[in-house]
C-alpha positions in Angstrom: 249.3 89.6 114.1 247.9 87.5 111.3 248.8 87.8 107.7 251.2 90.2 105.9 250.5 93.9 105.6 248.9 94.9 102.4 251.9 95.9 100.2 250.5 99.1 98.7 248.8 100.9 101.6 250.3 104.2 100.5 249.4 103.8 96.9 246.0 105.3 97.6 247.5 108.5 99.1 245.9 110.8 96.5 242.5 109.2 97.1 243.0 109.7 100.9 244.1 113.3 100.3 240.9 113.9 98.3 238.7 112.4 101.1 240.5 114.5 103.7 239.7 117.6 101.8 236.0 116.5 101.4 235.8 115.8 105.1 237.3 119.2 106.0 234.7 120.8 103.8 232.0 118.8 105.6 233.1 120.3 108.9 232.7 123.8 107.5 229.4 123.0 105.9 228.0 121.6 109.2 228.6 125.1 110.6 227.7 127.1 107.5 224.2 125.6 107.0 222.9 126.4 110.6 224.5 129.9 110.2 222.5 130.6 107.1 219.3 129.2 108.6 219.8 131.3 111.7 220.4 134.5 109.6 217.3 133.7 107.5 215.1 133.3 110.6 216.5 136.4 112.1 215.9 138.4 109.0 212.3 137.2 108.8 211.7 138.2 112.4 213.6 141.5 112.6 215.0 142.4 109.2 218.8 143.1 109.0 219.3 143.6 112.8 217.7 140.2 113.5 219.8 138.5 110.9 223.0 139.9 112.4 222.1 139.0 115.9 221.1 135.4 115.0 224.2 135.0 112.8 226.5 136.2 115.5 224.8 133.9 118.1 225.2 131.0 115.6 228.9 131.7 115.2 229.5 131.8 118.9 227.6 128.5 119.4 229.6 127.0 116.5 232.9 128.0 118.1 231.9 126.6 121.5 230.8 123.3 119.9 234.0 122.9 117.9 236.3 123.7 120.8 234.4 121.3 123.2 233.3 118.5 120.8 236.0 116.1 121.9 235.3 116.7 125.6 231.6 116.3 125.0 232.2 112.8 123.6 234.5 112.0 126.5 231.9 113.1 129.1 229.1 111.3 127.3 230.8 108.0 127.6 232.6 108.4 130.9 235.9 107.8 129.2 239.1 107.5 131.2 242.6 107.5 129.8 244.0 104.0 129.2 247.6 104.2 130.4 250.3 102.3 128.6 251.3 100.5 131.8 247.8 99.1 132.2 247.5 97.9 128.6 250.9 97.6 126.9 249.7 95.1 124.3 246.8 97.4 123.2 249.1 100.4 122.9 251.6 98.3 120.9 248.9 97.3 118.4 247.6 100.9 118.0 251.1 102.3 117.7 252.0 99.8 115.0 248.9 100.4 112.9 249.1 104.2 113.2 252.7 104.1 112.2 251.9 102.2 109.0 249.5 104.8 107.9 251.6 107.8 108.9 249.1 109.2 111.4 249.8 110.3 114.9 249.0 107.7 117.5 245.5 108.4 118.9 244.9 108.6 122.6 243.3 105.5 124.1 240.4 105.6 126.5 238.3 103.1 128.4 234.6 103.8 128.0 231.9 103.0 130.6 229.8 100.6 128.5 229.0 97.0 129.3 228.6 96.2 125.6 231.8 95.3 123.6 232.4 98.0 121.1 234.9 100.6 119.9 234.4 104.2 119.0 236.7 106.8 117.4 236.5 110.6 117.5 238.6 113.8 117.2 238.0 117.1 115.5 241.6 117.0 114.2 243.7 113.9 113.2 246.5 114.9 115.7 243.9 115.1 118.4 242.1 111.8 117.6 241.1 109.2 120.2 239.9 105.7 120.3 237.6 104.5 123.1 237.4 100.8 123.9 235.0 99.1 126.3 236.5 96.6 128.8 234.2 94.0 127.4 235.7 94.4 124.0 239.3 93.9 125.3 238.1 90.7 127.1 236.2 89.4 124.0 238.7 89.9 121.2 242.0 88.3 120.4 245.0 90.4 119.5 244.5 89.9 115.8 240.7 90.7 116.0 241.5 93.8 118.0 244.0 94.8 115.3 241.2 94.5 112.7 238.8 96.8 114.4 241.6 99.3 115.3 242.6 99.3 111.7 239.0 100.3 110.9 239.2 103.2 113.3 242.6 104.3 112.0 241.1 104.6 108.5 238.6 107.1 109.8 241.4 109.1 111.4 243.6 108.8 108.3 240.9 110.2 105.9 239.8 113.0 108.3 236.4 111.4 108.8 236.6 111.9 112.5 236.3 115.6 112.1 232.7 115.8 110.8 231.8 112.7 112.8 232.8 114.4 116.1 231.4 117.8 115.3 228.1 116.1 114.3 228.0 114.2 117.6 228.4 117.5 119.5 225.8 119.3 117.4 223.2 116.5 117.9 224.1 116.3 121.6 223.3 120.0 121.9 220.0 119.5 120.1 219.1 116.8 122.6 220.0 119.0 125.5 217.9 121.8 124.1 214.9 119.4 123.9 215.5 118.4 127.5 215.4 122.0 128.6 212.0 122.3 126.9 210.9 119.2 128.6 211.4 120.7 132.0 209.8 124.0 131.1 206.3 125.3 130.5 207.3 127.0 127.3 204.6 125.4 125.3 201.9 126.0 127.9 201.9 122.4 129.4 204.3 119.8 130.7 206.1 117.8 128.0 205.8 114.3 129.1 208.3 111.6 128.1 207.6 109.6 125.1 209.4 106.5 126.4 212.5 105.0 125.0 213.2 104.8 121.3 216.3 103.5 119.5 217.8 102.6 122.9 217.9 106.1 124.2 215.4 108.0 126.3 213.6 110.9 124.6 210.7 113.2 125.0 207.8 114.3 122.9 209.3 117.6 121.9 212.5 115.9 120.6 210.6 113.5 118.4 208.1 116.1 117.1 210.6 118.7 116.1 214.3 118.2 116.9 214.8 114.6 116.0 214.0 114.9 112.3 216.4 117.9 112.0 219.2 115.9 113.8 218.5 112.8 111.8 218.7 114.9 108.5 222.1 116.2 109.6 223.4 112.7 110.3 222.0 111.3 107.0 223.4 114.1 104.8 226.8 114.3 106.5 227.6 110.6 106.9 227.1 107.9 104.3 227.0 104.2 105.4 229.5 103.3 102.7 232.2 104.8 104.8 232.0 101.6 106.9 232.7 99.4 103.9 235.8 101.6 103.1 237.0 101.4 106.7 236.5 97.6 106.8 238.5 97.2 103.6 241.3 99.5 104.9 241.5 97.6 108.2 241.8 94.3 106.4 244.4 95.7 104.0 246.4 97.2 106.9 246.9 93.8 108.6 246.9 91.8 105.4 244.0 89.5 106.4 240.2 90.0 106.5 239.5 87.1 108.7 240.2 88.7 112.1 238.0 91.7 111.4 235.2 89.3 110.2 235.5 87.4 113.5 235.5 90.6 115.5 232.4 92.0 113.8 230.5 88.7 114.4 231.3 88.7 118.1 230.5 92.4 118.6 227.2 92.2 116.6 226.1 89.0 118.5 226.4 91.0 121.8 224.6 94.0 120.3 221.7 91.8 119.2 221.2 90.7 122.7 220.1 94.2 123.7 221.0 97.8 123.1 223.5 99.6 125.2 221.9 101.8 127.8 224.8 104.4 127.9 224.9 105.2 124.2 223.4 108.5 123.0 221.7 109.0 119.7 224.4 111.7 119.2 227.3 109.3 119.2 225.9 106.2 117.6 227.8 106.9 114.3 231.2 106.9 116.1 231.1 103.2 116.9 232.6 100.4 114.7 229.3 98.4 115.1 225.8 99.8 115.6 225.3 99.7 119.4 221.6 100.2 119.0 220.9 97.3 116.6 219.3 95.3 119.3 216.8 98.1 120.1 213.2 98.2 119.0 212.4 101.5 117.3 212.6 103.6 114.2 215.3 103.5 111.6 215.7 107.3 111.8 219.2 107.3 113.3 220.6 104.2 111.6 224.2 105.0 110.6 225.7 101.6 109.9 225.1 99.1 107.1 223.9 95.7 108.0 226.7 93.6 109.5 225.8 90.7 107.1 226.6 92.8 104.1 229.9 94.0 105.7 230.9 90.4 106.3 230.0 89.4 102.8 232.3 92.1 101.4 235.1 91.3 103.8 235.0 87.6 102.8 235.3 88.5 99.2 238.1 90.9 100.0 239.9 88.2 102.1 239.9 85.9 99.1 241.4 88.6 96.9 244.1 89.3 99.6 245.0 85.6 99.7 245.1 85.4 95.9 247.4 88.4 95.4 249.5 87.4 98.4 250.2 84.1 96.6 251.0 85.9 93.3 253.5 88.1 95.1 255.2 85.1 96.7 255.2 83.0 93.5 256.2 85.8 91.1 259.9 86.0 92.0 260.2 82.2 91.9 258.7 82.0 88.5 261.0 84.8 87.3 264.1 82.9 88.5 262.9 79.7 86.8 262.3 81.4 83.5 265.8 82.8 83.5 
């Protein structure tokens, strides 16, 4: 693994604790807002009785989503457990990086996607998981893989996977609801497909009503700057920004050749690189900053890591010479 681990990873523990609390609050807010909306709609329709019924239904649905969010992501991507015997090197890299941050080693899965990419999820840090596509394992070197895994470990370490996973499940449920309407005559006529947008199939009802609501949830819950923080953490963790830069370039080059056909709008934000960047469509569900900007920041960070690494090495020598 290239470079020397960043010497003060644990110096930001207070900041990480603060982010963990914020992300825990986000999970609660993701359930509280729909609960209040459901109660308000119920009250408008049937006064207090309607509010109670709608609120109760919202709570039951929230519990179902939370308990099954991880399995929803697994099913969405056809993920299969990656055994340690089948990929000893990958497990060694993940174990080492998880150990440095003090988090439980995440479960590793292979995802059924021809595009090289990595996604991370988990409603709780001790139930987190990382999914890797076979193409990613073939494409990246050990150092490059360590860089992108370090990025994923940061999301786990700060508790970001909680709201990310719950949000994926909620948007997934919204998409399923829209598909139910598509096959019904609820609106008095057949709801025809509106084609393919942002790399995923959709129908007219989804884009008229449900998509803006889902996109608003994504936009308000997840900020693109989290990728900058995760990139920096991944580079700090292995003590070198170069491998992550190389990995992002390789992954983005493949994504630009065409969007993945197996990625859902519900899970786009779970990936290290935007798997739909090569698709033609709206910017509604964009959850990643431009890769060029991420690379620019990583290059600047790499120069800082090299500089401070030299200071750390030279410091003791200068001290001895002065004495």
